NULUM-25736 format. One record per residue (C-alpha): x, z, y; residue number from 1; residue in one letter. Coordinates in nm, 2 decimals, padded with zeros to 4 digits. Example, Ala and Ser with C-alpha at 12.3 -4.5 7.8 and 13.67 -1.06 7.14 Angstrom:
2
<site x="01.23" z="00.78" y="-00.45" i="1" aa="a"/>
<site x="01.37" z="00.71" y="-00.11" i="2" aa="s"/>
// end
This chain:
81
<site x="00.33" z="-00.55" y="01.58" i="1" aa="m"/>
<site x="00.66" z="-00.59" y="01.40" i="2" aa="h"/>
<site x="00.91" z="-00.32" y="01.32" i="3" aa="i"/>
<site x="01.28" z="-00.40" y="01.28" i="4" aa="t"/>
<site x="01.50" z="-00.17" y="01.08" i="5" aa="i"/>
<site x="01.87" z="-00.21" y="01.13" i="6" aa="a"/>
<site x="02.05" z="-00.36" y="00.83" i="7" aa="d"/>
<site x="02.29" z="-00.06" y="00.80" i="8" aa="d"/>
<site x="01.99" z="00.17" y="00.77" i="9" aa="l"/>
<site x="01.84" z="-00.04" y="00.50" i="10" aa="v"/>
<site x="02.18" z="-00.06" y="00.32" i="11" aa="q"/>
<site x="02.22" z="00.32" y="00.35" i="12" aa="a"/>
<site x="01.90" z="00.37" y="00.14" i="13" aa="t"/>
<site x="02.04" z="00.17" y="-00.15" i="14" aa="g"/>
<site x="01.71" z="-00.02" y="-00.16" i="15" aa="l"/>
<site x="01.62" z="-00.38" y="-00.10" i="16" aa="s"/>
<site x="01.40" z="-00.45" y="00.20" i="17" aa="p"/>
<site x="01.10" z="-00.50" y="-00.04" i="18" aa="d"/>
<site x="01.17" z="-00.17" y="-00.21" i="19" aa="e"/>
<site x="01.20" z="00.01" y="00.12" i="20" aa="l"/>
<site x="00.86" z="-00.13" y="00.22" i="21" aa="l"/>
<site x="00.71" z="-00.01" y="-00.11" i="22" aa="q"/>
<site x="00.86" z="00.34" y="-00.07" i="23" aa="e"/>
<site x="00.72" z="00.36" y="00.28" i="24" aa="l"/>
<site x="00.38" z="00.24" y="00.17" i="25" aa="a"/>
<site x="00.37" z="00.49" y="-00.12" i="26" aa="v"/>
<site x="00.47" z="00.78" y="00.10" i="27" aa="a"/>
<site x="00.20" z="00.69" y="00.36" i="28" aa="l"/>
<site x="-00.06" z="00.65" y="00.09" i="29" aa="f"/>
<site x="00.03" z="00.99" y="-00.06" i="30" aa="q"/>
<site x="00.00" z="01.15" y="00.28" i="31" aa="q"/>
<site x="-00.34" z="00.98" y="00.31" i="32" aa="q"/>
<site x="-00.22" z="00.81" y="00.63" i="33" aa="r"/>
<site x="-00.30" z="00.47" y="00.49" i="34" aa="l"/>
<site x="-00.58" z="00.37" y="00.26" i="35" aa="p"/>
<site x="-00.51" z="00.17" y="-00.06" i="36" aa="l"/>
<site x="-00.58" z="-00.16" y="00.12" i="37" aa="e"/>
<site x="-00.34" z="-00.08" y="00.41" i="38" aa="g"/>
<site x="-00.07" z="00.06" y="00.19" i="39" aa="a"/>
<site x="-00.08" z="-00.24" y="-00.04" i="40" aa="s"/>
<site x="-00.05" z="-00.47" y="00.26" i="41" aa="r"/>
<site x="00.24" z="-00.28" y="00.40" i="42" aa="l"/>
<site x="00.41" z="-00.30" y="00.06" i="43" aa="a"/>
<site x="00.34" z="-00.68" y="00.06" i="44" aa="q"/>
<site x="00.17" z="-00.65" y="-00.27" i="45" aa="m"/>
<site x="-00.19" z="-00.72" y="-00.39" i="46" aa="d"/>
<site x="-00.40" z="-00.41" y="-00.45" i="47" aa="q"/>
<site x="-00.39" z="-00.45" y="-00.83" i="48" aa="f"/>
<site x="00.00" z="-00.45" y="-00.83" i="49" aa="s"/>
<site x="00.02" z="-00.16" y="-00.58" i="50" aa="f"/>
<site x="-00.22" z="00.04" y="-00.81" i="51" aa="q"/>
<site x="00.02" z="-00.03" y="-01.10" i="52" aa="h"/>
<site x="00.31" z="00.09" y="-00.89" i="53" aa="l"/>
<site x="00.11" z="00.41" y="-00.81" i="54" aa="l"/>
<site x="00.02" z="00.46" y="-01.18" i="55" aa="a"/>
<site x="00.38" z="00.42" y="-01.29" i="56" aa="a"/>
<site x="00.46" z="00.70" y="-01.05" i="57" aa="r"/>
<site x="00.16" z="00.91" y="-01.17" i="58" aa="q"/>
<site x="00.01" z="00.90" y="-00.82" i="59" aa="i"/>
<site x="-00.37" z="00.94" y="-00.81" i="60" aa="s"/>
<site x="-00.57" z="00.69" y="-00.62" i="61" aa="i"/>
<site x="-00.79" z="00.87" y="-00.37" i="62" aa="h"/>
<site x="-01.11" z="00.67" y="-00.33" i="63" aa="y"/>
<site x="-01.34" z="00.78" y="-00.05" i="64" aa="g"/>
<site x="-01.65" z="00.67" y="00.12" i="65" aa="h"/>
<site x="-01.47" z="00.44" y="00.35" i="66" aa="d"/>
<site x="-01.30" z="00.27" y="00.05" i="67" aa="d"/>
<site x="-01.64" z="00.22" y="-00.11" i="68" aa="l"/>
<site x="-01.79" z="00.06" y="00.20" i="69" aa="l"/>
<site x="-01.48" z="-00.17" y="00.24" i="70" aa="a"/>
<site x="-01.52" z="-00.28" y="-00.13" i="71" aa="d"/>
<site x="-01.89" z="-00.34" y="-00.09" i="72" aa="v"/>
<site x="-01.82" z="-00.55" y="00.22" i="73" aa="a"/>
<site x="-01.56" z="-00.75" y="00.03" i="74" aa="t"/>
<site x="-01.79" z="-00.81" y="-00.26" i="75" aa="l"/>
<site x="-02.06" z="-00.93" y="-00.03" i="76" aa="r"/>
<site x="-01.82" z="-01.16" y="00.15" i="77" aa="r"/>
<site x="-01.72" z="-01.30" y="-00.18" i="78" aa="l"/>
<site x="-02.08" z="-01.35" y="-00.28" i="79" aa="g"/>
<site x="-02.05" z="-01.10" y="-00.57" i="80" aa="q"/>
<site x="-02.33" z="-00.88" y="-00.45" i="81" aa="l"/>
// end
């Protein structure tokens, strides 16, 4: 699915398209509507960079059971476990 935002709306925010995606991702992460992995994908950032963005804004990372399971699956897939 692709979402198109009219140029005039993007310009009205005073943000670049990348900054707008980051703001949306941060807001959805804070509302716990997206996990870290999903929010970083929406922001078009790797998770490490997105975590730095959150830290710069003093936003805590909520890390739950599902996040742990996803990380374990990733480590297994990478052969690290």
